[in-house]
N, C-alpha and C positions, 0 to 999 in steps of 0.2 A: 305479382307482376310489374316490371317497371314499364312506364310509359315511354313511347318515343320521345315525347317533349323533354323528359326529364334527362335524356343522354345529350341534348343539346347544350352546349355551354354558351353562355350570353358573354360577348366581348365586354370587357369593362369600358365604361364611358369615360370620355376625356382623353383617351390615349392618342386621338389623332391630332393634328396640328390644323384644325379648322377655326379660322377667325370668327368670334361672333360677329353677328350683325350690329351695326349702328343702330338703336332703336329710333333716332330721328335722323334720317339721311341728311348729310351734308352739315351737321352740327358738330363743330369741334368739342364743345363742352360735353355733350353726351357721349361721343367717342372716347374721351378721356376717363370719364366716370364708368364706362363699359370695361375699360382697361384697368382702372386702379381705384374704383370706387367700392364701397362697402365697408364693412366694420373692420376687417382683418388685412386687406392687401397693402396698404401703407405701412402698417407695423411690420408686415413680413418683409417688405422691401428695406425698412429701416434696420432690421436685424442683418438681413445679408448685405446690407451696405458695410457693415463693420468687417465681415469675413464669410466666405463660405461656410456652410453648416449643414450638418445631417439633419434628417427630419426629426429625430429626438431632441437634438439640441434647440431646433425651433420651437418644439412643444414644451420643453422647458422655458425658454424666453417668454413665451406667450401662453401662461397658464390659463386663461380663460377659454382657450379654443379647444375644440374636440378634434380627436384624430381625424374623423370624416370631414369635418369642414377644412381643416388644413390641407388634407390632401386634395380636395376639390379647389381650394383657392392658389395651391402650388400648380395644379394642372392648368388653370386658366391663366396664371401667370407665365407659365412655359409656353402655352399656346399663343399668347400674345406676344411673345419674343423678350419679355422682360426678364425671365430667370431661366438658368440653363440648368438642366437635371443631368448629373452624371453618375450612372450606377458603377459601384466599384466591384465588380465581378458578377456571377452568375446570380440570379434570385434565388433567396431572399437577400442578397448582400445589401449592406448599406448604401444609400444613394446620398451624393453630396449636391446641395443646391446652391447656385451663386447668381450674382446679377449678371446679364449680358452688358455689352457695351451700351446697347439701346436702353437697358435697365437702369444703368448708371445715370442717364439722362433725367430719371425721375428723382434722383436724390436731392438736389437743390429744393424742389418742390415739397419733398418730405421735410426737410429742415425747416422750410418756412411754415408749413403746417404746424410743426412741432412748437415752433416759438410762438405763432398766433394762439395754440391751444394752450401755452403756459400764461399768456397774457390774459386770455378768456377765464381760465380757472383762478386767476388773482384778482379779477374784476369784481367790485362789489355787487352784490345781488340787487338788482333793480327793485324798488318798491312799487307794488301794484296797488 
């Protein structure tokens, strides 16, 4: 016998456009980190700045990211208005992701972080 609870489908999380709360109210740095912080978001923005991409193309460009984490990060970027999600037909049709105009405002920051990262990688290891 199938229980009543098993017939109720749970809505997928992250489909709504609810903005996450700033963990430290009124602090612009924590607001920025909530939107673009973490291991993967700036990398996703970097690749989308080059051109719009399918989900699979992003996975190829970012080999260390799992499907689950990429999906979650893209949903958060869409929710924050940085990325546009455009389905190309009925599900399970491919989806194209691109930066919004607002998302493009982050690209100079991504470039600066990349430049800093290159300098950091080439810096001699401090002796302890």
